[in-house]
Each structure stands twice: as C-alpha cells, then as structure tokens.
All heavy atoms as an XYZ file, in Angstrom:
977
protein
N     109.450    114.751    111.259
C     108.890    113.578    110.606
C     109.655    112.342    111.065
O     110.875    112.306    110.968
C     109.029    113.685    109.089
C     108.143    114.714    108.449
S     108.266    114.740    106.641
C     109.888    115.423    106.410
N     108.950    111.327    111.533
C     109.653    110.092    111.885
C     110.137    109.393    110.619
O     109.577    109.582    109.536
C     108.583    109.264    112.599
C     107.283    109.805    112.123
C     107.525    111.255    111.791
N     111.186    108.608    110.767
C     111.681    107.835    109.632
C     110.615    106.848    109.187
O     109.895    106.285    110.021
C     112.955    107.085    110.008
C     114.191    107.943    110.201
C     115.347    107.085    110.698
C     114.569    108.646    108.911
N     110.512    106.618    107.890
C     109.497    105.668    107.411
C     109.885    104.239    107.774
O     111.061    103.905    107.899
C     109.511    105.869    105.897
C     110.855    106.401    105.593
C     111.272    107.204    106.796
N     108.870    103.419    107.953
C     109.098    101.985    108.174
C     109.265    101.391    106.777
O     108.305    101.304    106.012
C     107.934    101.381    108.939
C     107.797    102.019    110.325
C     106.704    101.410    111.142
N     105.386    101.721    110.608
C     104.253    101.467    111.256
N     104.274    100.906    112.449
N     103.097    101.771    110.706
N     110.483    100.996    106.475
C     110.866    100.665    105.113
C     111.824     99.492    105.108
O     112.707     99.398    105.962
C     111.551    101.910    104.528
C     111.930    101.964    103.083
C     110.714    101.881    102.172
C     112.674    103.280    102.814
N     111.644     98.588    104.165
C     112.582     97.489    103.931
C     112.889     97.469    102.439
O     111.973     97.401    101.621
C     111.983     96.155    104.369
N     114.162     97.561    102.084
C     114.574     97.594    100.680
C     115.440     96.403    100.354
O     116.172     95.893    101.213
C     115.348     98.888    100.394
C     114.597    100.183    100.646
C     115.524    101.377    100.459
C     113.388    100.302     99.738
N     115.394     95.982     99.092
C     116.267     94.904     98.655
C     117.713     95.364     98.768
O     118.007     96.550     98.607
C     115.989     94.500     97.200
O     116.181     95.632     96.368
C     114.595     93.944     97.017
N     118.633     94.439     99.038
C     120.031     94.839     99.154
C     120.644     95.230     97.810
O     121.631     95.943     97.764
C     120.719     93.613     99.739
C     119.786     92.478     99.542
C     118.413     93.052     99.381
N     120.065     94.793     96.734
C     120.537     95.146     95.392
C     119.625     96.229     94.836
O     118.613     96.563     95.422
C     120.520     93.914     94.476
C     121.321     92.746     95.001
C     122.803     93.048     95.148
O     123.354     93.784     94.300
O     123.391     92.576     96.122
N     119.949     96.740     93.667
C     119.146     97.809     93.060
C     117.702     97.353     92.858
O     116.773     98.025     93.230
C     119.772     98.279     91.730
C     118.885     99.284     91.050
C     121.148     98.849     91.990
N     117.512     96.204     92.239
C     116.171     95.677     92.025
C     116.277     94.184     91.780
O     117.235     93.712     91.180
C     115.500     96.347     90.829
O     114.217     95.809     90.645
N     115.296     93.455     92.249
C     115.334     92.002     92.079
C     114.140     91.462     91.321
O     114.073     90.288     91.037
C     115.453     91.309     93.439
C     114.188     91.321     94.226
N     113.771     92.420     94.938
C     113.235     90.391     94.396
C     112.617     92.146     95.526
N     112.277     90.931     95.218
N     113.196     92.249     91.023
C     112.019     91.724     90.336
C     110.879     92.710     90.390
O     111.088     93.913     90.253
N     109.701     92.204     90.659
C     108.542     93.091     90.622
C     108.529     94.136     91.740
O     107.905     95.175     91.606
C     107.348     92.148     90.739
C     107.887     90.863     91.250
C     109.337     90.817     90.897
N     109.227     93.877     92.851
C     109.253     94.821     93.974
C     110.681     95.138     94.381
O     111.574     94.300     94.276
C     108.518     94.229     95.181
C     107.027     93.967     95.011
C     106.488     93.172     96.194
C     106.264     95.271     94.848
N     110.870     96.353     94.873
C     112.173     96.784     95.394
C     112.176     96.821     96.916
O     113.136     97.281     97.527
C     112.509     98.183     94.869
C     112.599     98.200     93.362
O     113.361     97.391     92.809
O     111.889     99.007     92.736
N     111.093     96.353     97.515
C     110.984     96.344     98.963
C     109.558     96.645     99.386
O     108.616     96.453     98.616
N     109.425     97.131    100.646
C     108.099     97.398    101.196
C     108.133     98.627    102.090
O     109.164     98.973    102.670
C     107.603     96.198    101.994
N     106.983     99.249    102.191
C     106.789    100.424    103.030
C     105.550    100.197    103.871
O     104.511     99.775    103.368
C     106.615    101.642    102.132
C     106.258    102.926    102.792
C     106.866    103.501    103.881
C     105.215    103.820    102.404
N     106.271    104.701    104.180
C     105.251    104.922    103.282
C     104.273    103.810    101.393
C     104.375    105.984    103.186
C     103.402    104.877    101.286
C     103.452    105.949    102.178
N     105.660    100.468    105.174
C     104.552    100.301    106.101
C     104.220    101.663    106.707
O     104.806    102.068    107.717
C     104.933     99.306    107.173
C     103.856     98.946    108.149
C     102.510     98.994    107.959
C     104.066     98.462    109.481
N     101.854     98.572    109.085
C     102.784     98.233    110.034
C     105.184     98.198    110.233
C     102.620     97.759    111.328
C     105.022     97.716    111.521
C     103.760     97.498    112.062
N     103.318    102.422    106.084
C     102.981    103.747    106.615
C     102.265    103.623    107.962
O     101.651    102.602    108.267
C     102.058    104.337    105.546
C     101.534    103.171    104.789
C     102.549    102.084    104.894
N     102.353    104.668    108.744
C     101.732    104.690    110.068
C     100.244    105.053    110.014
O      99.492    104.762    110.935
C     102.474    105.667    110.962
C     103.849    105.155    111.335
C     104.656    106.184    112.119
N     105.897    105.618    112.587
C     106.978    105.431    111.851
N     106.966    105.779    110.568
N     108.065    104.897    112.358
N      99.831    105.720    108.943
C      98.419    106.091    108.790
C      98.094    106.129    107.295
O      98.965    105.951    106.457
C      98.127    107.433    109.449
S      98.868    108.858    108.618
N      96.839    106.394    106.991
C      96.433    106.414    105.584
C      96.392    107.817    104.990
O      95.844    108.024    103.914
C      95.100    105.695    105.388
C      93.966    106.333    106.172
O      94.195    107.349    106.854
O      92.841    105.809    106.098
N      97.000    108.790    105.663
C      97.063    110.159    105.148
C      98.361    110.318    104.352
O      99.428    110.559    104.909
C      97.002    111.167    106.292
N      98.247    110.157    103.054
C      99.420    110.183    102.184
C     100.203    111.485    102.311
O     101.434    111.480    102.284
C      98.990    109.950    100.739
C     100.074    109.598     99.741
C     100.797    108.320    100.143
C      99.499    109.456     98.358
N      99.508    112.591    102.479
C     100.198    113.879    102.589
C     101.068    113.964    103.848
O     102.027    114.739    103.887
C      99.200    115.043    102.538
C      98.204    115.076    103.663
C      96.969    114.204    103.451
O      96.938    113.377    102.522
O      96.020    114.353    104.235
N     100.784    113.160    104.855
C     101.616    113.118    106.058
C     102.757    112.116    105.931
O     103.848    112.325    106.457
C     100.763    112.758    107.280
C      99.644    113.727    107.639
C      98.834    113.194    108.810
C     100.207    115.105    107.943
N     102.502    111.019    105.265
C     103.458    109.919    105.175
C     104.497    110.080    104.059
O     105.647    109.680    104.204
C     102.712    108.601    104.961
C     101.845    108.189    106.120
C     102.635    107.626    107.276
O     103.813    107.250    107.097
O     102.072    107.553    108.377
N     104.072    110.626    102.948
C     104.920    110.653    101.748
C     106.204    111.478    101.884
O     107.255    111.034    101.401
C     104.090    111.124    100.560
C     104.622    110.832     99.182
C     104.958    109.362     99.003
C     103.619    111.283     98.141
N     106.201    112.644    102.522
C     107.447    113.416    102.587
C     108.629    112.672    103.212
O     109.746    112.734    102.692
C     107.063    114.647    103.409
C     105.609    114.834    103.101
C     105.067    113.424    103.036
N     108.414    111.924    104.285
C     109.534    111.203    104.902
C     109.993    110.039    104.029
O     111.187    109.756    103.949
C     109.179    110.733    106.310
O     108.124    109.800    106.289
N     109.063    109.368    103.344
C     109.450    108.280    102.439
C     110.302    108.814    101.297
O     111.368    108.278    100.994
C     108.201    107.582    101.886
C     108.464    106.478    100.863
C     109.229    105.317    101.503
C     107.162    106.000    100.251
N     109.854    109.891    100.677
C     110.597    110.482     99.566
C     111.960    110.986    100.027
O     112.963    110.807     99.334
C     109.781    111.604     98.893
C     110.626    112.403     97.927
C     108.576    111.006     98.171
N     112.025    111.564    101.210
C     113.300    112.077    101.722
C     114.345    110.975    101.874
O     115.533    111.197    101.633
C     113.087    112.791    103.053
N     113.909    109.776    102.226
C     114.840    108.654    102.374
C     115.257    108.101    101.013
O     116.423    107.772    100.800
C     114.212    107.540    103.242
C     115.015    106.257    103.173
C     114.084    108.010    104.682
N     114.310    108.012    100.072
C     114.598    107.379     98.780
C     115.228    108.313     97.752
O     115.900    107.855     96.841
C     113.323    106.764     98.207
C     112.719    105.629     99.032
C     111.423    105.155     98.403
C     113.707    104.481     99.198
N     114.994    109.607     97.861
C     115.569    110.589     96.933
C     116.244    111.669     97.769
O     115.607    112.615     98.214
C     114.485    111.189     96.044
C     114.951    112.311     95.134
C     116.137    111.965     94.266
O     115.929    111.396     93.192
O     117.281    112.251     94.662
N     117.554    111.512     98.005
C     118.252    112.429     98.906
C     118.394    113.862     98.395
O     118.539    114.778     99.200
C     119.627    111.779     99.095
C     119.781    110.843     97.954
C     118.404    110.445     97.516
N     118.356    114.070     97.096
C     118.490    115.427     96.559
C     117.144    116.149     96.690
O     116.204    115.859     95.966
C     118.938    115.376     95.106
C     119.238    116.748     94.531
O     118.860    117.771     95.154
O     119.841    116.811     93.456
N     117.067    117.083     97.611
C     115.803    117.774     97.899
C     115.252    118.559     96.728
O     114.070    118.874     96.702
C     115.991    118.756     99.061
C     116.168    118.104    100.365
C     116.252    119.086    101.492
N     116.222    120.483    101.098
C     115.891    121.462    101.906
N     115.571    121.223    103.132
N     115.902    122.713    101.486
N     116.068    118.914     95.781
C     115.615    119.816     94.715
C     115.333    119.084     93.411
O     115.294    119.692     92.360
C     116.626    120.942     94.545
C     116.805    121.709     95.819
C     117.919    121.520     96.606
C     115.823    122.588     96.252
C     118.067    122.203     97.804
C     115.957    123.275     97.446
C     117.086    123.086     98.228
N     115.125    117.779     93.483
C     114.802    117.009     92.288
C     113.313    116.711     92.243
O     112.603    116.808     93.240
C     115.583    115.683     92.247
O     115.237    114.921     93.403
C     117.069    115.910     92.203
N     112.876    116.313     91.077
C     111.472    115.983     90.875
C     111.211    114.541     91.280
O     111.995    113.649     90.978
C     111.103    116.164     89.388
O     111.387    117.505     89.020
C     109.654    115.850     89.135
N     110.100    114.336     91.952
C     109.658    112.991     92.307
C     108.191    112.874     91.917
O     107.368    113.709     92.295
C     109.828    112.712     93.810
C     109.292    111.331     94.164
C     111.289    112.840     94.226
N     107.882    111.849     91.134
C     106.503    111.560     90.749
C     106.118    110.224     91.372
O     106.882    109.261     91.314
C     106.370    111.497     89.236
N     104.959    110.185     91.969
C     104.509    109.005     92.698
C     103.212    108.505     92.084
O     102.314    109.299     91.774
C     104.293    109.359     94.187
C     103.712    108.192     94.945
C     105.603    109.813     94.813
N     103.119    107.196     91.924
C     101.883    106.553     91.488
C     101.411    105.671     92.631
O     102.200    104.899     93.185
C     102.115    105.693     90.236
O     102.696    106.518     89.217
C     100.818    105.109     89.722
N     100.132    105.812     92.999
C      99.569    105.042     94.097
C      98.309    104.318     93.646
O      97.651    104.718     92.692
C      99.250    105.933     95.324
C     100.506    106.540     95.903
C      98.236    107.008     94.993
N      97.970    103.279     94.373
C      96.758    102.515     94.147
C      95.562    103.357     94.591
O      95.431    103.695     95.766
C      96.859    101.220     94.955
C      95.604    100.370     94.934
O      94.702    100.630     94.111
O      95.533     99.418     95.744
N      94.697    103.721     93.661
C      93.543    104.581     93.962
C      92.597    103.933     94.965
O      91.966    104.630     95.752
C      92.801    104.930     92.677
N      92.516    102.609     94.962
C      91.638    101.933     95.927
C      92.207    102.031     97.342
O      91.460    102.177     98.310
C      91.457    100.473     95.533
N      93.511    101.959     97.467
C      94.150    102.036     98.777
C      94.240    103.478     99.284
O      94.217    103.722    100.481
C      95.541    101.408     98.717
C      96.184    101.210    100.071
C      97.450    100.388     99.989
O      98.047    100.245     98.944
N      97.848     99.857    101.117
N      94.371    104.430     98.376
C      94.493    105.854     98.723
C      93.386    106.634     98.002
O      93.675    107.450     97.136
C      95.856    106.389     98.311
C      97.024    105.625     98.848
C      97.716    104.653     98.188
C      97.635    105.757    100.125
N      98.739    104.190     98.995
C      98.711    104.845    100.183
C      97.392    106.576    101.232
C      99.526    104.716    101.298
C      98.207    106.449    102.336
C      99.256    105.523    102.371
N      92.116    106.425     98.340
C      91.027    107.075     97.593
C      91.026    108.599     97.699
O      90.511    109.275     96.813
C      89.758    106.476     98.204
C      90.168    106.011     99.556
C      91.619    105.613     99.439
N      91.590    109.138     98.748
C      91.602    110.591     98.938
C      92.992    111.176     98.707
O      93.317    112.235     99.245
C      91.119    110.936    100.349
C      89.698    110.460    100.586
O      88.881    110.559     99.655
O      89.413    109.978    101.700
N      93.802    110.503     97.904
C      95.171    110.968     97.667
C      95.168    112.338     97.002
O      94.466    112.558     96.017
C      95.920    109.973     96.781
N      95.959    113.260     97.550
C      96.086    114.564     96.893
C      96.905    114.425     95.619
O      97.672    113.476     95.465
C      96.835    115.398     97.934
C      97.619    114.395     98.711
C      96.792    113.142     98.733
N      96.750    115.362     94.691
C      97.524    115.307     93.447
C      98.919    115.892     93.598
O      99.789    115.633     92.769
C      96.760    115.989     92.308
C      95.553    115.194     91.907
N      95.633    114.053     91.157
C      94.248    115.357     92.205
C      94.424    113.541     90.990
N      93.567    114.314     91.625
N      99.122    116.663     94.651
C     100.455    117.158     94.987
C     100.625    117.112     96.498
O      99.661    117.271     97.255
C     100.705    118.606     94.503
O      99.717    119.456     95.079
C     100.661    118.712     92.998
N     101.850    116.866     96.911
C     102.203    116.864     98.330
C     103.415    117.769     98.487
O     104.406    117.619     97.765
C     102.522    115.436     98.832
C     103.057    115.474    100.258
C     101.291    114.544     98.739
N     103.326    118.695     99.405
C     104.429    119.597     99.670
C     105.401    118.931    100.647
O     104.987    118.324    101.626
C     103.916    120.904    100.276
C     102.924    121.636     99.392
S     103.543    122.016     97.744
C     104.800    123.197     98.134
N     106.673    119.054    100.341
C     107.723    118.537    101.207
C     108.841    119.570    101.217
O     108.927    120.394    100.305
C     108.225    117.195    100.680
N     109.698    119.549    102.235
C     110.780    120.540    102.270
C     111.605    120.529    100.982
O     112.162    119.509    100.591
C     111.617    120.103    103.473
C     110.649    119.371    104.353
C     109.707    118.677    103.403
N     111.630    121.654    100.284
C     112.434    121.793     99.081
C     111.854    121.210     97.815
O     112.496    121.247     96.770
N     110.653    120.668     97.860
C     110.083    120.039     96.659
C     108.570    119.904     96.717
O     107.977    119.960     97.781
C     110.713    118.680     96.421
C     110.255    117.626     97.393
C     110.773    116.238     97.033
N     111.852    115.892     97.934
C     112.935    115.226     97.592
N     113.101    114.827     96.366
N     113.863    114.939     98.457
N     108.012    119.699     95.545
C     106.608    119.344     95.405
C     106.583    117.951     94.803
O     107.225    117.686     93.788
C     105.860    120.338     94.486
C     104.424    119.894     94.280
C     105.915    121.740     95.069
N     105.849    117.053     95.428
C     105.737    115.673     94.960
C     104.419    115.544     94.220
O     103.361    115.857     94.770
C     105.774    114.692     96.145
C     107.036    114.894     96.976
C     105.650    113.254     95.661
C     106.977    114.282     98.357
N     104.476    115.103     92.968
C     103.237    114.885     92.220
C     102.754    113.460     92.467
O     103.549    112.520     92.514
C     103.429    115.115     90.710
O     104.413    114.212     90.221
C     103.856    116.539     90.432
N     101.451    113.330     92.632
C     100.842    112.035     92.957
C      99.801    111.715     91.898
O      98.933    112.536     91.600
C     100.184    112.062     94.352
C      99.534    110.722     94.664
C     101.202    112.442     95.420
N      99.891    110.520     91.349
C      98.955    110.061     90.331
C      98.284    108.773     90.825
O      98.927    107.731     90.900
C      99.685    109.788     89.020
C      98.791    109.295     87.908
C      97.816    110.367     87.437
O      98.165    111.557     87.455
O      96.698    109.999     87.059
N      96.994    108.841     91.182
C      96.281    107.610     91.535
C      96.027    106.780     90.279
O      95.783    107.328     89.205
C      94.960    108.109     92.128
C      95.154    109.570     92.368
C      96.201    110.034     91.407
N      96.113    105.461     90.402
C      95.862    104.581     89.264
C      94.974    103.428     89.695
O      94.944    103.058     90.860
C      97.171    104.045     88.676
O      96.869    103.263     87.522
C      97.930    103.171     89.651
N      94.275    102.884     88.742
C      93.449    101.697     88.972
C      93.907    100.569     88.055
O      93.152     99.687     87.718
C      91.975    102.007     88.739
C      91.404    102.968     89.739
C      89.891    103.003     89.676
N      89.355    104.007     90.571
C      89.131    103.815     91.865
N      89.400    102.660     92.399
N      88.638    104.782     92.605
N      95.167    100.594     87.671
C      95.694     99.599     86.753
C      95.904     98.254     87.440
O      96.296     98.192     88.600
C      97.046    100.058     86.193
O      96.899    101.266     85.512
N      95.643     97.200     86.692
C      95.913     95.858     87.199
C      97.403     95.734     87.489
O      98.236     96.244     86.749
C      95.478     94.817     86.172
N      97.725     95.088     88.564
C      99.118     94.924     88.947
C      99.635     96.053     89.814
O     100.738     95.985     90.331
N      98.852     97.111     89.994
C      99.263     98.259     90.807
C      98.629     98.226     92.198
O      98.856     99.118     92.995
C      98.879     99.568     90.113
C      99.494     99.751     88.755
C     100.985    100.034     88.810
O     101.446    100.640     89.780
O     101.678     99.624     87.872
N      97.825     97.195     92.482
C      97.173     97.118     93.782
C      98.228     96.939     94.876
O      99.144     96.139     94.740
C      96.188     95.946     93.840
C      95.069     96.032     92.831
C      95.402     95.370     91.504
O      96.516     94.837     91.358
O      94.559     95.403     90.610
N      98.081     97.694     95.941
C      98.968     97.616     97.109
C     100.415     97.954     96.781
O     101.339     97.441     97.401
C      98.878     96.240     97.775
C      97.483     95.879     98.143
N      96.813     96.464     99.195
C      96.604     95.005     97.579
C      95.596     95.963     99.270
N      95.441     95.090     98.306
N     100.607     98.811     95.786
C     101.952     99.196     95.360
C     102.036    100.721     95.290
O     101.066    101.382     94.937
C     102.275     98.596     93.969
C     103.547     99.167     93.391
C     102.378     97.079     94.062
N     103.195    101.241     95.630
C     103.514    102.642     95.390
C     104.763    102.666     94.522
O     105.703    101.902     94.753
C     103.715    103.432     96.699
C     103.904    104.924     96.404
C     104.861    102.868     97.526
C     103.839    105.804     97.646
N     104.737    103.488     93.481
C     105.882    103.638     92.587
C     106.387    105.062     92.706
O     105.610    106.011     92.601
C     105.484    103.342     91.129
O     104.945    102.020     91.065
C     106.682    103.449     90.199
N     107.689    105.194     92.940
C     108.311    106.509     93.051
C     109.333    106.644     91.937
O     110.274    105.847     91.852
C     109.001    106.672     94.406
C     108.079    106.622     95.613
C     108.015    105.222     96.168
C     108.535    107.590     96.661
N     109.119    107.598     91.055
C     110.062    107.900     89.987
C     110.876    109.112     90.428
O     110.350    110.222     90.515
C     109.332    108.182     88.675
C     108.747    106.927     88.080
O     109.515    105.976     87.856
O     107.524    106.889     87.850
N     112.157    108.854     90.715
C     113.051    109.881     91.254
C     114.084    110.263     90.205
O     114.613    109.400     89.500
C     113.757    109.358     92.498
S     112.634    108.768     93.784
N     114.381    111.542     90.117
C     115.336    112.026     89.113
C     116.722    111.405     89.239
O     117.307    110.981     88.253
C     115.476    113.547     89.202
C     114.417    114.277     88.390
O     113.642    113.615     87.681
O     114.381    115.519     88.470
N     117.264    111.348     90.437
C     118.662    110.925     90.567
C     118.844    109.437     90.850
O     119.880    108.889     90.519
C     119.394    111.725     91.662
O     118.755    111.496     92.910
C     119.406    113.201     91.337
N     117.873    108.784     91.454
C     118.064    107.380     91.816
C     117.211    106.409     91.011
O     117.348    105.200     91.164
C     117.827    107.146     93.332
C     118.863    107.865     94.153
C     116.432    107.545     93.741
N     116.348    106.904     90.178
C     115.539    106.018     89.342
C     114.201    105.670     89.966
O     113.626    106.448     90.714
N     113.713    104.476     89.676
C     112.371    104.051     90.067
C     112.424    103.073     91.231
O     113.235    102.158     91.250
C     111.677    103.403     88.879
C     110.333    102.781     89.218
C     109.673    102.256     88.001
N     109.012    103.407     87.369
C     108.035    103.306     86.508
N     107.621    102.133     86.102
N     107.484    104.387     86.001
N     111.512    103.289     92.177
C     111.298    102.367     93.289
C     109.873    101.850     93.190
O     108.945    102.640     93.051
C     111.443    103.079     94.630
C     112.788    103.627     94.925
C     113.216    104.908     94.690
C     113.885    102.940     95.516
N     114.520    105.044     95.112
C     114.950    103.846     95.628
C     114.072    101.642     95.966
C     116.182    103.501     96.171
C     115.295    101.298     96.510
C     116.334    102.217     96.607
N     109.692    100.541     93.274
C     108.367     99.934     93.326
C     108.280     99.196     94.653
O     109.036     98.249     94.899
C     108.132     98.967     92.144
C     106.740     98.347     92.236
C     108.314     99.680     90.813
N     107.382     99.657     95.513
C     107.295     99.125     96.869
C     105.917     98.570     97.170
O     104.893     99.169     96.806
C     107.595    100.236     97.886
C     108.924    100.958     97.744
C     108.980    102.124     98.720
C     110.089    100.001     97.961
N     105.893     97.438     97.856
C     104.663     96.928     98.436
C     104.238     97.909     99.520
O     105.081     98.359    100.308
C     104.912     95.548     99.061
C     103.811     95.001     99.964
C     102.598     94.606     99.137
C     104.331     93.830    100.781
N     102.964     98.255     99.579
C     102.450     99.082    100.666
C     101.729     98.157    101.639
O     100.701     97.568    101.310
C     101.487    100.180    100.168
C     100.946    100.975    101.346
C     102.193    101.095     99.181
N     102.313     98.016    102.823
C     101.692     97.229    103.885
C     100.640     98.134    104.533
O     100.961     99.256    104.922
C     102.739     96.767    104.915
C     102.089     95.995    106.040
C     103.831     95.933    104.230
N      99.392     97.685    104.633
C      98.358     98.541    105.211
C      98.739     99.012    106.626
O      99.285     98.234    107.413
C      97.123     97.637    105.244
C      97.373     96.633    104.154
C      98.858     96.400    104.170
N      98.467    100.277    106.945
C      98.857    100.819    108.251
C      98.315    100.024    109.441
O      98.975     99.911    110.464
C      98.267    102.233    108.256
C      98.020    102.563    106.837
C      97.792    101.275    106.120
N      97.132     99.464    109.305
C      96.503     98.744    110.405
C      96.980     97.294    110.542
O      96.556     96.585    111.439
C      94.973     98.792    110.267
C      94.422     97.988    109.106
C      94.481     98.702    107.760
O      95.041     99.786    107.629
N      93.904     98.095    106.740
N      97.886     96.873    109.673
C      98.383     95.493    109.706
C      99.080     95.226    111.045
O      99.856     96.054    111.514
C      99.375     95.281    108.554
C      99.646     93.843    108.225
C      98.450     93.157    107.601
O      97.827     93.717    106.688
O      98.144     92.037    108.044
N      98.813     94.088    111.684
C      99.526     93.756    112.917
C     101.044     93.692    112.672
O     101.492     93.321    111.584
C      98.980     92.378    113.296
C      97.657     92.276    112.588
C      97.811     93.086    111.322
N     101.810     94.049    113.673
C     103.267     94.166    113.541
C     103.925     92.882    113.059
O     104.831     92.927    112.225
C     103.878     94.609    114.864
N     103.503     91.728    113.533
C     104.150     90.477    113.111
C     103.900     90.198    111.630
O     104.806     89.789    110.908
C     103.729     89.303    113.986
C     102.233     89.042    114.000
O     101.435     89.962    113.710
O     101.847     87.892    114.308
N     102.683     90.452    111.164
C     102.370     90.245    109.741
C     103.070     91.299    108.876
O     103.576     90.997    107.797
C     100.860     90.275    109.510
C     100.438     90.042    108.084
C     100.817     88.672    107.521
O     101.279     87.785    108.267
O     100.660     88.483    106.299
N     103.102     92.530    109.342
C     103.796     93.589    108.605
C     105.275     93.257    108.470
O     105.863     93.429    107.396
C     103.613     94.932    109.305
N     105.875     92.775    109.523
C     107.293     92.394    109.487
C     107.533     91.272    108.478
O     108.491     91.310    107.706
C     107.743     91.966    110.879
O     109.077     91.545    110.856
N     106.642     90.279    108.458
C     106.765     89.167    107.508
C     106.669     89.674    106.073
O     107.473     89.308    105.214
C     105.675     88.123    107.756
C     105.773     86.920    106.804
C     104.537     86.040    106.864
N     103.377     86.633    106.256
C     103.148     86.714    104.937
N     104.035     86.269    104.080
N     102.029     87.253    104.470
N     105.705     90.548    105.812
C     105.516     91.079    104.464
C     106.710     91.931    104.026
O     107.171     91.835    102.885
C     104.231     91.904    104.396
C     102.930     91.115    104.457
C     101.750     92.047    104.684
C     102.751     90.285    103.195
N     107.212     92.746    104.925
C     108.343     93.617    104.585
C     109.595     92.794    104.302
O     110.329     93.076    103.352
C     108.569     94.633    105.695
C     107.421     95.636    105.781
S     107.604     96.833    107.088
C     108.906     97.854    106.408
N     109.825     91.779    105.111
C     110.985     90.908    104.896
C     110.868     90.182    103.562
O     111.827     90.109    102.798
C     111.113     89.901    106.056
O     111.292     90.640    107.270
C     112.279     88.957    105.846
N     109.691     89.662    103.263
C     109.483     88.937    102.005
C     109.641     89.857    100.800
O     110.252     89.484     99.794
C     108.108     88.269    101.999
N     109.103     91.065    100.872
C     109.187     91.995     99.739
C     110.619     92.421     99.458
O     110.962     92.735     98.323
C     108.316     93.223    100.005
N     111.463     92.440    100.480
C     112.859     92.859    100.316
C     113.798     91.685    100.051
O     114.991     91.892     99.837
C     113.321     93.605    101.563
N     113.282     90.474    100.035
C     114.101     89.280     99.821
C     114.456     89.150     98.341
O     113.584     88.944     97.508
C     113.339     88.050    100.283
C     114.144     86.772    100.201
O     115.172     86.731     99.471
O     113.745     85.793    100.841
N     115.763     89.230     98.000
C     116.142     89.136     96.583
C     115.902     87.756     95.985
O     115.882     87.608     94.770
C     117.633     89.499     96.578
C     118.088     89.277     97.964
C     116.908     89.461     98.865
N     115.650     86.747     96.819
C     115.383     85.405     96.315
C     113.940     85.187     95.911
O     113.628     84.244     95.194
N     113.058     86.032     96.384
C     111.640     85.912     96.028
C     111.341     86.828     94.855
O     111.805     87.956     94.809
C     110.749     86.294     97.209
C     110.755     85.355     98.399
C     109.847     85.904     99.492
C     110.310     83.960     98.008
N     110.572     86.361     93.945
C     110.194     87.157     92.775
C     108.674     87.259     92.716
O     108.065     86.964     91.704
C     110.751     86.524     91.493
C     112.237     86.501     91.472
N     112.989     87.597     91.129
C     113.116     85.529     91.796
C     114.272     87.299     91.221
N     114.371     86.055     91.631
N     108.087     87.689     93.833
C     106.636     87.775     93.923
C     106.177     89.223     93.882
O     106.838     90.105     94.433
C     106.155     87.136     95.230
C     106.495     85.659     95.422
C     106.083     85.207     96.813
C     105.833     84.803     94.357
N     105.039     89.445     93.258
C     104.440     90.769     93.243
C     103.645     91.003     94.510
O     103.526     90.123     95.380
N     103.083     92.177     94.630
C     102.360     92.568     95.835
C     101.169     91.647     96.120
O     101.002     91.195     97.252
C     101.892     94.016     95.702
N     100.366     91.363     95.120
C      99.185     90.524     95.338
C      99.563     89.138     95.823
O      98.936     88.589     96.727
C      98.359     90.419     94.060
O      97.852     91.690     93.720
N     100.605     88.562     95.241
C     101.056     87.232     95.662
C     101.564     87.254     97.102
O     101.296     86.314     97.862
C     102.144     86.726     94.718
N     102.283     88.282     97.471
C     102.776     88.372     98.856
C     101.637     88.506     99.855
O     101.668     87.907    100.926
C     103.732     89.555     99.014
C     105.135     89.357     98.468
C     105.914     90.662     98.563
C     105.864     88.256     99.208
N     100.649     89.304     99.513
C      99.546     89.545    100.442
C      98.634     88.329    100.604
O      97.922     88.239    101.596
C      98.733     90.750     99.992
C      99.470     92.088    100.151
C      98.729     93.190     99.430
C      99.642     92.434    101.621
N      98.645     87.411     99.662
C      97.790     86.226     99.750
C      98.531     85.003    100.266
O      97.938     83.955    100.390
C      97.146     85.899     98.398
O      98.177     85.688     97.425
C      96.223     87.006     97.953
N      99.825     85.127    100.536
C     100.609     83.985    101.044
C     100.275     83.669    102.460
O     100.049     84.456    103.279
C     102.102     84.297    100.993
C     102.678     84.132     99.640
C     104.135     84.358     99.629
N     104.797     83.238    100.300
C     106.087     83.180    100.531
N     106.857     84.140    100.172
N     106.635     82.159    101.119
C-alpha cells in the first residue's frame, strides 16, 4: 500500500479540521487501510470511520486491513460534506477534509495546506469554495 497523501495540523487539533487527505481513487476499501495505518499505529485497536455518503455512495460498511476490521458509517449530516472522521482507540478523533481524487495537483496542494494550517479555522465547505 502506498503511503496516503496526507497533511495534518502540527498541533493535536486547531478547529473544525485536523488536516486533509487526498485519496488516489474513489474506492474506499483500497484507500482506507493505508490512511488508518498512518493515523492509528496500534494494529489491534478499533477504528470507526464516518464518511460523506454523497462522496462515497458505494462505501462498504466494513473494510479489512492487516490486523483489524474498520467499520464505516456513511452519513448525510450537514457539515459532514467532504469530510472523513476517524475515531481511533489510542489517538482519539481525526476530522479530515477529503480532497477529491480527480482534483488537479496544484489545487489539491492548496487545499491540503489550508486544511492543515493552524491559523485557519475553516470547515471543509468553506475551504472548497475559497
């Protein structure tokens, strides 16, 4: 599995987002194991993921990864658009902007940098419309 394209805030959390993730494709079952492996180093802990149902319409309810099963819950809640939330046993909660896989590299880089900037307190929708 290649390392995920990920930008995280330098502190634990700065606001509505803890950083950004730019998956290579829209197949969550292929992308999620490497993301979880980076964010939750203990392979034998529970990880629950919430994803935007509109962005991941075919999201599986479970994803198998080495040493663990990741539960996936699609949501249609306001404020959850373009966001993935990972609840990890040992490290807590990560809320990440999901940069669409097809996003051009320069725009993806701008979005990832902005989402990880501790000086900005913008949610996913605000970042995507800037």
